[in-house]
Legacy VTK file of the C-alpha trace (Angstrom):
# vtk DataFile Version 3.0
C-alpha trace
ASCII
DATASET POLYDATA
POINTS 363 float
-1.572 22.325 -13.806
-1.499 19.365 -15.646
0.986 16.502 -13.932
4.318 16.010 -15.558
5.050 12.853 -17.760
6.852 11.141 -14.911
3.884 11.641 -12.318
1.852 10.100 -14.900
4.023 7.424 -15.484
3.804 6.696 -11.696
0.112 7.087 -11.768
0.410 3.929 -14.700
2.585 1.826 -12.480
-0.110 2.030 -9.415
-2.736 0.958 -11.781
-1.174 -1.601 -13.196
-0.029 -2.832 -9.999
-3.405 -2.813 -8.489
-4.845 -4.606 -11.519
-2.182 -7.662 -11.223
-2.979 -7.914 -7.521
-6.846 -7.910 -8.223
-6.488 -10.890 -11.095
-3.886 -12.760 -8.517
-6.853 -12.633 -6.326
-9.544 -13.524 -8.614
-7.436 -16.914 -9.451
-6.099 -17.596 -6.135
-6.323 -21.446 -5.446
-7.995 -22.314 -8.515
-5.824 -23.779 -11.798
-6.163 -20.591 -13.603
-3.545 -19.129 -11.425
-0.848 -21.305 -13.015
-1.497 -19.303 -16.311
0.803 -16.448 -14.916
-2.115 -14.882 -12.590
-0.035 -16.477 -9.341
2.783 -13.540 -10.219
0.243 -11.111 -8.970
1.026 -12.090 -5.633
4.377 -9.583 -5.652
2.152 -6.622 -7.116
2.539 -5.184 -3.383
6.289 -5.143 -3.843
5.741 -2.655 -6.928
3.345 -0.773 -4.425
6.208 -0.670 -1.937
8.898 0.551 -4.323
6.394 3.429 -5.445
5.675 4.380 -1.844
9.183 4.761 -0.789
9.823 7.226 -3.864
6.695 9.012 -3.344
7.209 9.793 0.456
10.747 11.123 -0.036
9.091 13.210 -2.867
6.640 14.712 -0.321
9.111 15.119 2.286
11.283 17.037 -0.012
8.069 19.575 -0.470
7.386 20.335 3.252
8.907 22.189 6.058
7.163 20.952 9.087
6.085 17.427 10.206
2.549 18.664 10.627
2.286 18.751 7.045
3.611 15.298 6.664
0.849 13.942 9.209
-1.759 16.376 7.589
-1.097 14.905 3.884
-0.763 11.342 5.024
-4.306 10.821 7.189
-6.119 13.029 4.682
-4.726 10.990 1.682
-5.124 7.646 3.259
-7.961 7.727 5.603
-11.064 9.126 3.478
-10.776 6.382 1.006
-9.654 3.394 3.552
-12.709 4.353 5.724
-15.111 4.147 2.784
-13.567 1.056 1.683
-13.746 -0.743 5.019
-17.237 0.536 5.435
-18.243 -0.904 1.818
-17.067 -4.160 2.662
-18.755 -4.176 5.754
-21.954 -3.515 4.406
-21.595 -5.885 2.010
-21.059 -8.530 4.754
-23.710 -7.561 6.515
-25.882 -7.850 3.384
-24.692 -11.074 2.611
-25.396 -12.411 6.281
-28.832 -11.215 6.217
-29.662 -12.434 3.110
-28.021 -15.965 3.689
-28.850 -16.420 7.394
-31.678 -13.853 8.048
-29.705 -11.975 10.776
-26.940 -9.917 11.447
-25.238 -11.983 14.230
-22.191 -12.907 11.857
-21.460 -9.318 11.333
-18.439 -8.724 12.990
-18.996 -4.971 14.233
-15.707 -5.354 16.658
-13.870 -5.939 13.797
-14.931 -3.326 11.760
-14.355 -0.699 14.459
-10.890 -1.882 14.537
-10.158 -2.223 11.153
-11.301 1.850 10.799
-8.296 2.450 12.837
-5.885 0.778 10.481
-4.067 -0.490 13.267
-5.996 -3.605 13.621
-2.512 -5.552 13.558
-1.824 -4.358 16.918
-5.377 -4.322 18.294
-5.072 -8.426 17.883
-8.311 -8.040 15.289
-8.212 -9.670 11.977
-8.257 -7.596 8.761
-11.784 -7.464 7.458
-10.895 -7.738 3.956
-7.312 -9.378 2.541
-5.657 -6.322 0.937
-5.781 -4.422 4.548
-2.391 -6.133 5.709
-0.049 -4.039 3.746
-1.533 -0.751 5.421
0.206 -1.190 8.865
3.496 -1.672 6.897
2.926 1.461 5.018
2.099 3.283 8.286
5.142 2.013 10.535
7.148 3.315 7.157
5.450 6.862 7.456
5.925 6.940 11.209
9.330 6.357 10.888
9.911 8.913 8.008
7.914 11.067 10.077
10.413 10.404 13.476
13.352 10.997 11.193
12.053 14.224 9.489
10.895 15.536 12.799
14.241 15.178 14.853
16.328 16.437 11.653
17.954 12.787 10.977
17.226 12.296 7.583
20.657 13.127 6.678
21.357 9.827 8.435
18.919 7.692 6.256
21.232 5.628 4.255
23.335 4.612 7.340
20.130 3.793 9.255
18.572 1.930 6.106
21.679 -0.235 5.097
21.868 -1.109 9.159
18.238 -2.086 9.083
18.285 -4.062 6.033
21.257 -5.951 6.889
20.173 -6.531 10.398
16.762 -7.916 8.857
18.673 -10.378 6.438
20.941 -11.848 9.052
18.116 -12.101 11.540
15.883 -13.913 9.004
18.583 -16.114 7.991
20.566 -17.077 10.794
18.368 -16.105 14.079
14.799 -16.938 13.233
14.634 -20.247 15.205
14.798 -17.690 18.347
11.264 -16.566 19.053
11.933 -13.357 20.098
13.435 -12.491 16.546
10.260 -14.108 14.898
8.325 -11.801 17.542
10.171 -8.528 16.266
9.345 -9.374 12.429
5.621 -10.006 13.505
5.635 -6.786 15.676
7.436 -4.677 13.062
6.379 -6.387 9.536
8.025 -3.353 7.752
11.228 -5.339 8.171
10.135 -8.129 5.777
9.662 -5.741 2.890
12.049 -2.583 3.949
14.500 -2.963 1.353
11.839 -2.293 -1.244
10.799 1.046 0.530
14.694 1.747 0.583
14.956 0.971 -2.897
12.322 3.220 -3.781
13.825 6.355 -1.777
17.237 5.793 -3.817
15.132 5.653 -7.555
13.619 9.081 -5.880
17.670 10.102 -5.465
18.405 9.224 -8.855
15.243 10.950 -10.229
16.286 14.108 -8.338
19.963 13.932 -8.986
20.590 13.749 -5.276
24.183 12.246 -4.410
26.304 10.277 -7.051
24.349 8.159 -9.479
26.557 5.167 -9.266
26.564 5.194 -5.452
22.559 5.201 -5.752
22.312 2.217 -8.299
25.082 0.081 -6.457
22.619 0.708 -3.373
19.803 -0.524 -5.444
21.672 -3.496 -6.289
22.101 -3.861 -2.616
18.331 -3.619 -1.858
17.513 -5.882 -4.368
20.026 -8.521 -2.934
18.725 -8.115 0.550
14.953 -8.426 -0.596
15.655 -11.543 -2.149
17.115 -13.252 0.793
14.096 -11.924 2.954
11.954 -13.597 0.363
10.875 -16.656 3.014
9.386 -14.197 5.366
7.275 -12.541 2.217
3.575 -13.274 1.787
4.376 -14.019 -2.049
6.578 -17.191 -0.894
3.406 -18.935 -0.556
2.631 -18.613 -4.126
5.749 -18.480 -5.962
9.367 -20.069 -5.945
12.475 -17.943 -5.244
13.778 -18.005 -8.777
9.989 -16.566 -9.875
10.483 -14.216 -7.266
14.077 -13.104 -8.502
12.678 -12.414 -11.935
9.580 -10.624 -11.007
11.917 -8.203 -8.710
14.198 -7.732 -11.632
11.293 -6.735 -13.808
10.234 -4.391 -11.151
13.442 -2.969 -10.447
13.919 -2.372 -14.196
11.034 -0.729 -14.842
11.553 1.707 -12.254
15.040 2.431 -14.010
13.198 3.019 -17.177
10.981 5.569 -15.097
13.334 7.570 -13.558
15.678 7.895 -16.519
12.478 9.074 -18.568
11.991 6.068 -20.929
8.617 5.012 -19.645
6.232 6.946 -21.428
5.010 4.317 -23.589
3.163 2.845 -20.573
1.127 5.989 -20.024
-2.378 6.105 -21.529
-5.972 6.788 -21.047
-6.700 3.020 -19.411
-3.429 2.902 -17.410
-3.987 6.445 -16.170
-7.906 5.683 -14.940
-6.686 2.495 -13.147
-3.939 4.519 -11.196
-6.466 7.304 -10.490
-8.732 4.398 -8.676
-6.247 2.061 -7.995
-6.140 2.683 -3.976
-9.843 2.296 -3.759
-9.683 -0.739 -5.981
-6.781 -2.218 -4.257
-8.908 -2.097 -0.806
-12.223 -3.082 -2.064
-11.688 -5.607 -4.643
-11.171 -9.155 -2.853
-13.731 -10.034 -0.392
-16.880 -8.877 -2.439
-15.447 -11.279 -5.321
-13.779 -14.130 -3.864
-15.491 -14.638 -0.519
-16.072 -18.527 -0.531
-19.632 -18.098 0.831
-20.611 -14.767 -0.597
-18.545 -13.723 -2.885
-19.651 -13.008 -6.747
-17.242 -15.537 -8.428
-18.043 -18.533 -5.959
-21.660 -17.711 -6.252
-21.912 -17.269 -9.797
-19.899 -20.285 -10.609
-20.924 -22.725 -8.003
-24.573 -21.934 -7.541
-25.195 -20.582 -11.147
-22.921 -22.451 -13.181
-21.458 -19.462 -14.858
-18.278 -19.692 -16.471
-15.613 -18.665 -14.285
-13.718 -16.271 -16.902
-17.284 -14.931 -17.353
-17.689 -14.586 -13.602
-14.490 -12.889 -12.882
-13.709 -10.630 -15.891
-17.247 -10.172 -17.051
-18.898 -9.434 -13.411
-16.149 -9.313 -10.732
-13.886 -6.844 -12.334
-16.416 -4.614 -13.800
-18.170 -4.370 -10.244
-14.972 -3.737 -8.866
-14.059 -1.240 -10.995
-17.295 0.791 -10.527
-17.264 0.343 -6.675
-13.728 1.906 -6.947
-14.637 4.934 -9.317
-17.645 5.510 -6.884
-15.544 5.757 -3.926
-12.508 7.407 -5.749
-14.730 10.453 -7.342
-17.684 10.885 -4.881
-15.565 10.140 -1.506
-11.786 10.345 -1.856
-11.545 13.342 -4.046
-13.669 15.757 -2.240
-13.275 14.156 1.227
-9.295 14.475 0.940
-9.576 18.069 0.055
-11.938 19.073 2.794
-10.082 16.891 5.468
-7.051 18.603 4.836
-8.401 21.856 4.741
-9.884 21.254 8.139
-6.899 19.963 9.730
-4.709 22.988 8.404
-7.489 25.264 9.761
-7.088 23.152 13.149
-3.382 23.547 13.133
-3.889 27.306 12.613
-5.935 27.793 15.249
-4.015 25.657 17.727
-1.284 27.437 16.540
-3.038 31.133 17.476
-3.887 29.499 20.833
-0.269 28.623 21.643
0.649 32.149 21.214
-1.897 33.576 23.161
-0.722 31.374 26.000
2.897 32.192 25.636
1.945 35.882 25.264
0.096 35.515 28.729
2.632 33.801 30.278
5.240 36.593 29.390
2.838 39.197 31.038
2.918 37.302 34.207
LINES 1 364
363 0 1 2 3 4 5 6 7 8 9 10 11 12 13 14 15 16 17 18 19 20 21 22 23 24 25 26 27 28 29 30 31 32 33 34 35 36 37 38 39 40 41 42 43 44 45 46 47 48 49 50 51 52 53 54 55 56 57 58 59 60 61 62 63 64 65 66 67 68 69 70 71 72 73 74 75 76 77 78 79 80 81 82 83 84 85 86 87 88 89 90 91 92 93 94 95 96 97 98 99 100 101 102 103 104 105 106 107 108 109 110 111 112 113 114 115 116 117 118 119 120 121 122 123 124 125 126 127 128 129 130 131 132 133 134 135 136 137 138 139 140 141 142 143 144 145 146 147 148 149 150 151 152 153 154 155 156 157 158 159 160 161 162 163 164 165 166 167 168 169 170 171 172 173 174 175 176 177 178 179 180 181 182 183 184 185 186 187 188 189 190 191 192 193 194 195 196 197 198 199 200 201 202 203 204 205 206 207 208 209 210 211 212 213 214 215 216 217 218 219 220 221 222 223 224 225 226 227 228 229 230 231 232 233 234 235 236 237 238 239 240 241 242 243 244 245 246 247 248 249 250 251 252 253 254 255 256 257 258 259 260 261 262 263 264 265 266 267 268 269 270 271 272 273 274 275 276 277 278 279 280 281 282 283 284 285 286 287 288 289 290 291 292 293 294 295 296 297 298 299 300 301 302 303 304 305 306 307 308 309 310 311 312 313 314 315 316 317 318 319 320 321 322 323 324 325 326 327 328 329 330 331 332 333 334 335 336 337 338 339 340 341 342 343 344 345 346 347 348 349 350 351 352 353 354 355 356 357 358 359 360 361 362
Protein backbone atom coordinates (compact mmCIF):
# COMPACT_ATOMS: atom_id res chain seq x y z
CA UNK A 1 0.00 0.00 0.00
CA UNK A 2 1.38 3.41 -0.91
CA UNK A 3 1.84 5.82 1.97
CA UNK A 4 -0.63 8.61 2.39
CA UNK A 5 0.23 12.16 1.44
CA UNK A 6 0.56 13.04 5.08
CA UNK A 7 3.20 10.40 5.65
CA UNK A 8 4.96 11.63 2.54
CA UNK A 9 4.93 15.17 3.90
CA UNK A 10 6.45 13.90 7.13
CA UNK A 11 9.19 12.11 5.19
CA UNK A 12 9.85 15.31 3.23
CA UNK A 13 10.20 17.25 6.49
CA UNK A 14 12.69 14.67 7.78
CA UNK A 15 14.73 15.00 4.63
CA UNK A 16 14.81 18.79 4.80
CA UNK A 17 15.70 18.74 8.50
CA UNK A 18 18.60 16.36 7.84
CA UNK A 19 19.89 18.48 4.95
CA UNK A 20 19.91 21.74 6.90
CA UNK A 21 21.81 20.03 9.72
CA UNK A 22 24.36 18.76 7.19
CA UNK A 23 24.88 22.23 5.71
CA UNK A 24 25.15 23.70 9.21
CA UNK A 25 27.97 21.32 10.09
CA UNK A 26 29.78 21.87 6.79
CA UNK A 27 29.94 25.63 7.40
CA UNK A 28 30.48 25.46 11.17
CA UNK A 29 33.21 27.87 12.36
CA UNK A 30 33.55 29.26 8.85
CA UNK A 31 32.53 32.68 7.46
CA UNK A 32 30.03 30.92 5.17
CA UNK A 33 27.89 30.19 8.24
CA UNK A 34 26.81 33.85 8.20
CA UNK A 35 25.05 33.24 4.87
CA UNK A 36 22.26 31.58 6.83
CA UNK A 37 23.68 28.09 7.26
CA UNK A 38 24.11 28.71 10.99
CA UNK A 39 20.34 28.41 11.33
CA UNK A 40 20.71 24.72 10.58
CA UNK A 41 21.68 24.37 14.24
CA UNK A 42 17.93 24.25 14.90
CA UNK A 43 17.30 21.37 12.50
CA UNK A 44 17.23 19.06 15.51
CA UNK A 45 14.32 21.08 16.91
CA UNK A 46 12.28 20.08 13.87
CA UNK A 47 13.37 16.47 14.36
CA UNK A 48 12.14 16.57 17.96
CA UNK A 49 8.71 17.86 16.92
CA UNK A 50 8.53 15.10 14.32
CA UNK A 51 9.48 12.51 16.98
CA UNK A 52 6.67 13.61 19.27
CA UNK A 53 4.19 13.29 16.42
CA UNK A 54 5.47 9.92 15.21
CA UNK A 55 5.73 8.25 18.60
CA UNK A 56 2.17 9.04 19.60
CA UNK A 57 1.01 7.92 16.17
CA UNK A 58 2.89 4.64 16.74
CA UNK A 59 1.48 4.16 20.22
CA UNK A 60 -2.06 4.54 18.87
CA UNK A 61 -1.50 1.48 16.67
CA UNK A 62 -0.19 -1.00 19.25
CA UNK A 63 -1.74 -2.96 22.08
CA UNK A 64 1.30 -4.18 24.02
CA UNK A 65 4.33 -2.39 25.40
CA UNK A 66 6.55 -5.08 23.88
CA UNK A 67 5.31 -3.96 20.45
CA UNK A 68 6.66 -0.50 21.20
CA UNK A 69 10.04 -1.86 22.31
CA UNK A 70 10.37 -4.11 19.27
CA UNK A 71 9.40 -1.33 16.88
CA UNK A 72 11.87 1.16 18.36
CA UNK A 73 14.79 -1.26 18.62
CA UNK A 74 14.36 -2.58 15.09
CA UNK A 75 13.88 0.92 13.70
CA UNK A 76 16.85 2.59 15.39
CA UNK A 77 19.64 0.15 16.09
CA UNK A 78 20.46 -1.36 12.67
CA UNK A 79 21.06 2.07 11.11
CA UNK A 80 22.72 3.40 14.23
CA UNK A 81 25.10 0.43 14.53
CA UNK A 82 26.01 0.70 10.86
CA UNK A 83 26.62 4.44 11.16
CA UNK A 84 28.78 4.14 14.27
CA UNK A 85 30.76 1.35 12.65
CA UNK A 86 31.26 3.41 9.48
CA UNK A 87 32.61 6.36 11.45
CA UNK A 88 34.83 4.09 13.56
CA UNK A 89 36.30 2.46 10.45
CA UNK A 90 36.90 5.87 8.90
CA UNK A 91 38.75 6.96 12.05
CA UNK A 92 40.79 3.74 11.95
CA UNK A 93 41.65 4.17 8.28
CA UNK A 94 42.63 7.84 8.61
CA UNK A 95 44.66 7.10 11.75
CA UNK A 96 46.61 4.35 10.02
CA UNK A 97 47.07 6.48 6.90
CA UNK A 98 48.39 9.50 8.80
CA UNK A 99 50.23 7.93 11.71
CA UNK A 100 50.98 4.40 10.52
CA UNK A 101 49.30 2.82 13.55
CA UNK A 102 45.93 2.19 15.13
CA UNK A 103 46.89 3.47 18.58
CA UNK A 104 44.64 6.51 18.21
CA UNK A 105 41.57 4.41 17.33
CA UNK A 106 39.09 4.67 20.24
CA UNK A 107 37.86 1.06 20.53
CA UNK A 108 36.40 1.71 23.98
CA UNK A 109 34.50 4.71 22.63
CA UNK A 110 33.23 2.63 19.73
CA UNK A 111 31.85 -0.10 21.98
CA UNK A 112 30.30 2.46 24.32
CA UNK A 113 28.69 4.34 21.45
CA UNK A 114 27.15 1.13 20.11
CA UNK A 115 24.91 1.00 23.18
CA UNK A 116 23.42 4.44 22.37
CA UNK A 117 23.72 5.18 26.10
CA UNK A 118 27.28 6.55 26.06
CA UNK A 119 25.98 9.69 27.76
CA UNK A 120 25.55 7.70 30.98
CA UNK A 121 28.73 5.69 30.46
CA UNK A 122 30.71 8.96 30.42
CA UNK A 123 32.04 8.05 26.98
CA UNK A 124 32.33 10.81 24.34
CA UNK A 125 30.22 10.64 21.20
CA UNK A 126 32.17 9.17 18.31
CA UNK A 127 30.46 11.65 15.99
CA UNK A 128 28.76 14.97 16.68
CA UNK A 129 25.11 14.18 15.85
CA UNK A 130 24.91 11.31 18.35
CA UNK A 131 24.12 13.70 21.22
CA UNK A 132 20.46 13.78 20.22
CA UNK A 133 20.01 10.02 20.43
CA UNK A 134 19.98 9.88 24.23
CA UNK A 135 17.33 12.62 24.25
CA UNK A 136 15.20 10.54 21.91
CA UNK A 137 15.78 7.39 23.97
CA UNK A 138 14.75 9.06 27.23
CA UNK A 139 11.57 10.27 25.55
CA UNK A 140 10.81 6.77 24.24
CA UNK A 141 11.41 5.21 27.65
CA UNK A 142 9.11 7.78 29.26
CA UNK A 143 6.32 7.11 26.76
CA UNK A 144 6.83 3.36 27.18
CA UNK A 145 6.50 3.70 30.95
CA UNK A 146 3.26 5.67 30.66
CA UNK A 147 1.86 3.30 28.05
CA UNK A 148 2.74 0.16 30.00
CA UNK A 149 1.13 1.41 33.20
CA UNK A 150 -1.86 2.89 31.32
CA UNK A 151 -1.00 6.45 32.33
CA UNK A 152 -1.13 8.07 28.90
CA UNK A 153 -4.54 9.51 29.75
CA UNK A 154 -2.69 11.77 32.19
CA UNK A 155 -0.08 12.81 29.64
CA UNK A 156 -1.25 16.41 29.29
CA UNK A 157 -1.03 17.02 33.04
CA UNK A 158 2.37 15.36 33.23
CA UNK A 159 3.69 17.26 30.19
CA UNK A 160 2.48 20.63 31.45
CA UNK A 161 4.03 20.03 34.86
CA UNK A 162 7.30 18.86 33.34
CA UNK A 163 7.51 21.82 30.95
CA UNK A 164 6.76 24.39 33.64
CA UNK A 165 9.22 22.78 36.05
CA UNK A 166 11.96 22.86 33.41
CA UNK A 167 11.28 26.53 32.63
CA UNK A 168 11.28 27.57 36.28
CA UNK A 169 14.42 25.57 37.05
CA UNK A 170 16.27 26.88 33.99
CA UNK A 171 15.43 30.53 34.57
CA UNK A 172 15.40 30.87 38.36
CA UNK A 173 17.23 27.93 39.93
CA UNK A 174 19.99 26.99 37.50
CA UNK A 175 22.73 28.38 39.74
CA UNK A 176 22.08 25.48 42.11
CA UNK A 177 24.34 22.57 41.23
CA UNK A 178 21.61 20.01 41.76
CA UNK A 179 19.46 21.67 39.08
CA UNK A 180 22.33 21.70 36.61
CA UNK A 181 22.95 18.05 37.47
CA UNK A 182 19.31 17.14 36.75
CA UNK A 183 19.37 18.86 33.35
CA UNK A 184 22.59 17.05 32.45
CA UNK A 185 21.27 13.74 33.74
CA UNK A 186 17.97 14.14 31.85
CA UNK A 187 18.83 16.23 28.77
CA UNK A 188 15.31 15.67 27.43
CA UNK A 189 14.17 18.43 29.81
CA UNK A 190 15.91 21.05 27.65
CA UNK A 191 13.78 20.12 24.65
CA UNK A 192 10.68 18.46 26.07
CA UNK A 193 8.23 21.19 24.92
CA UNK A 194 9.16 20.36 21.32
CA UNK A 195 8.22 16.70 21.77
CA UNK A 196 5.03 17.75 23.51
CA UNK A 197 4.21 20.09 20.62
CA UNK A 198 4.63 17.18 18.21
CA UNK A 199 2.19 15.15 20.28
CA UNK A 200 -0.34 17.98 20.25
CA UNK A 201 0.01 18.31 16.48
CA UNK A 202 -0.73 14.59 16.26
CA UNK A 203 -3.86 15.06 18.35
CA UNK A 204 -5.03 17.77 15.97
CA UNK A 205 -4.19 15.52 13.03
CA UNK A 206 -6.16 12.61 14.51
CA UNK A 207 -9.01 14.79 15.86
CA UNK A 208 -8.31 13.96 19.50
CA UNK A 209 -9.63 16.48 22.01
CA UNK A 210 -10.75 20.01 21.31
CA UNK A 211 -8.81 21.64 18.50
CA UNK A 212 -8.76 25.09 20.14
CA UNK A 213 -7.34 23.67 23.37
CA UNK A 214 -4.66 21.75 21.48
CA UNK A 215 -3.60 24.87 19.59
CA UNK A 216 -3.52 26.83 22.84
CA UNK A 217 -1.24 24.20 24.35
CA UNK A 218 0.98 24.37 21.26
CA UNK A 219 1.44 28.08 21.98
CA UNK A 220 2.31 27.08 25.55
CA UNK A 221 4.97 24.68 24.21
CA UNK A 222 6.37 27.41 21.98
CA UNK A 223 6.74 29.85 24.87
CA UNK A 224 8.28 27.21 27.14
CA UNK A 225 10.85 26.22 24.52
CA UNK A 226 11.83 29.84 23.94
CA UNK A 227 12.34 30.21 27.69
CA UNK A 228 14.63 27.16 27.60
CA UNK A 229 16.70 28.61 24.75
CA UNK A 230 19.78 29.34 26.85
CA UNK A 231 20.15 25.61 27.54
CA UNK A 232 19.72 24.59 23.91
CA UNK A 233 22.78 23.68 21.85
CA UNK A 234 21.70 26.16 19.17
CA UNK A 235 22.22 29.04 21.64
CA UNK A 236 25.95 28.74 20.87
CA UNK A 237 25.35 29.71 17.25
CA UNK A 238 22.29 31.98 17.04
CA UNK A 239 20.60 34.54 19.27
CA UNK A 240 17.19 34.32 20.92
CA UNK A 241 15.41 36.50 18.36
CA UNK A 242 16.66 34.26 15.55
CA UNK A 243 15.56 31.20 17.53
CA UNK A 244 12.06 32.62 17.96
CA UNK A 245 11.85 33.20 14.22
CA UNK A 246 12.96 29.68 13.38
CA UNK A 247 10.63 28.08 15.92
CA UNK A 248 7.80 30.15 14.46
CA UNK A 249 8.66 28.76 11.04
CA UNK A 250 8.76 25.15 12.28
CA UNK A 251 5.49 25.43 14.19
CA UNK A 252 3.85 27.11 11.19
CA UNK A 253 5.09 24.37 8.86
CA UNK A 254 3.66 21.72 11.16
CA UNK A 255 0.36 23.58 11.30
CA UNK A 256 0.24 23.44 7.51
CA UNK A 257 1.14 19.76 7.68
CA UNK A 258 -1.67 18.73 10.02
CA UNK A 259 -4.19 20.80 8.05
CA UNK A 260 -3.23 19.12 4.77
CA UNK A 261 -1.67 22.20 3.19
CA UNK A 262 1.93 21.07 2.79
CA UNK A 263 1.60 18.95 -0.33
CA UNK A 264 3.87 21.22 -2.46
CA UNK A 265 6.75 20.14 -0.22
CA UNK A 266 6.50 16.58 -1.49
CA UNK A 267 8.65 15.68 -4.48
CA UNK A 268 11.13 12.98 -5.48
CA UNK A 269 14.08 14.87 -3.99
CA UNK A 270 12.56 15.54 -0.56
CA UNK A 271 11.12 12.02 -0.35
CA UNK A 272 14.50 10.50 -1.17
CA UNK A 273 16.20 12.68 1.42
CA UNK A 274 13.53 11.62 3.89
CA UNK A 275 14.18 7.97 3.10
CA UNK A 276 17.90 8.25 3.87
CA UNK A 277 17.58 10.99 6.51
CA UNK A 278 18.45 8.89 9.57
CA UNK A 279 21.66 7.50 8.08
CA UNK A 280 22.52 10.88 6.54
CA UNK A 281 22.10 12.61 9.89
CA UNK A 282 24.28 10.07 11.69
CA UNK A 283 27.17 9.75 9.23
CA UNK A 284 27.72 13.14 7.60
CA UNK A 285 29.76 15.12 10.12
CA UNK A 286 33.03 13.45 11.12
CA UNK A 287 33.95 12.17 7.68
CA UNK A 288 33.47 15.64 6.21
CA UNK A 289 34.56 18.07 8.89
CA UNK A 290 37.12 16.51 11.24
CA UNK A 291 39.99 19.00 11.21
CA UNK A 292 42.66 16.29 10.85
CA UNK A 293 41.10 13.83 8.40
CA UNK A 294 37.76 15.25 7.23
CA UNK A 295 37.18 15.63 3.51
CA UNK A 296 36.52 19.37 3.57
CA UNK A 297 39.57 20.48 5.66
CA UNK A 298 41.83 18.09 3.74
CA UNK A 299 40.72 19.29 0.32
CA UNK A 300 40.69 22.97 1.27
CA UNK A 301 43.86 23.16 3.35
CA UNK A 302 46.10 20.55 1.72
CA UNK A 303 44.99 20.66 -1.91
CA UNK A 304 43.71 24.22 -2.20
CA UNK A 305 40.25 23.18 -3.39
CA UNK A 306 37.52 25.82 -3.23
CA UNK A 307 35.36 25.41 -0.12
CA UNK A 308 32.09 25.11 -2.03
CA UNK A 309 33.57 22.54 -4.38
CA UNK A 310 34.92 20.56 -1.43
CA UNK A 311 31.66 20.70 0.54
CA UNK A 312 28.89 20.60 -2.07
CA UNK A 313 30.85 18.91 -4.85
CA UNK A 314 32.62 16.23 -2.83
CA UNK A 315 31.54 15.92 0.82
CA UNK A 316 27.78 16.15 0.20
CA UNK A 317 27.72 13.57 -2.62
CA UNK A 318 29.85 11.24 -0.47
CA UNK A 319 27.46 11.71 2.45
CA UNK A 320 24.45 10.98 0.24
CA UNK A 321 26.08 7.85 -1.19
CA UNK A 322 27.08 6.52 2.25
CA UNK A 323 23.60 7.23 3.64
CA UNK A 324 21.97 5.55 0.65
CA UNK A 325 24.13 2.43 1.00
CA UNK A 326 23.40 2.15 4.71
CA UNK A 327 19.69 2.75 4.17
CA UNK A 328 19.08 0.30 1.33
CA UNK A 329 21.58 -2.43 2.18
CA UNK A 330 21.42 -2.36 5.99
CA UNK A 331 18.50 -0.34 7.35
CA UNK A 332 15.75 -1.75 5.14
CA UNK A 333 16.62 -5.47 5.32
CA UNK A 334 17.98 -5.50 8.88
CA UNK A 335 15.05 -3.56 10.30
CA UNK A 336 12.67 -6.09 8.80
CA UNK A 337 14.73 -9.10 9.88
CA UNK A 338 15.36 -7.80 13.39
CA UNK A 339 11.68 -7.10 13.90
CA UNK A 340 10.75 -10.60 12.73
CA UNK A 341 13.37 -12.18 14.98
CA UNK A 342 12.26 -10.17 18.00
CA UNK A 343 8.62 -11.08 17.36
CA UNK A 344 9.58 -14.76 17.11
CA UNK A 345 11.61 -14.47 20.31
CA UNK A 346 8.63 -12.91 22.07
CA UNK A 347 6.34 -15.66 20.80
CA UNK A 348 8.74 -18.37 21.96
CA UNK A 349 9.14 -16.72 25.35
CA UNK A 350 5.36 -16.44 25.64
CA UNK A 351 4.94 -20.16 24.94
CA UNK A 352 7.58 -20.95 27.54
CA UNK A 353 5.72 -18.89 30.14
CA UNK A 354 2.47 -20.69 29.32
CA UNK A 355 4.20 -24.06 29.72
CA UNK A 356 5.64 -23.05 33.10
CA UNK A 357 2.25 -21.78 34.28
CA UNK A 358 0.60 -25.06 33.27
CA UNK A 359 3.28 -27.05 35.08
CA UNK A 360 2.76 -25.00 38.24
CA UNK A 361 -1.00 -25.51 38.09
CA UNK A 362 -0.51 -29.28 37.97
CA UNK A 363 1.62 -29.35 41.12
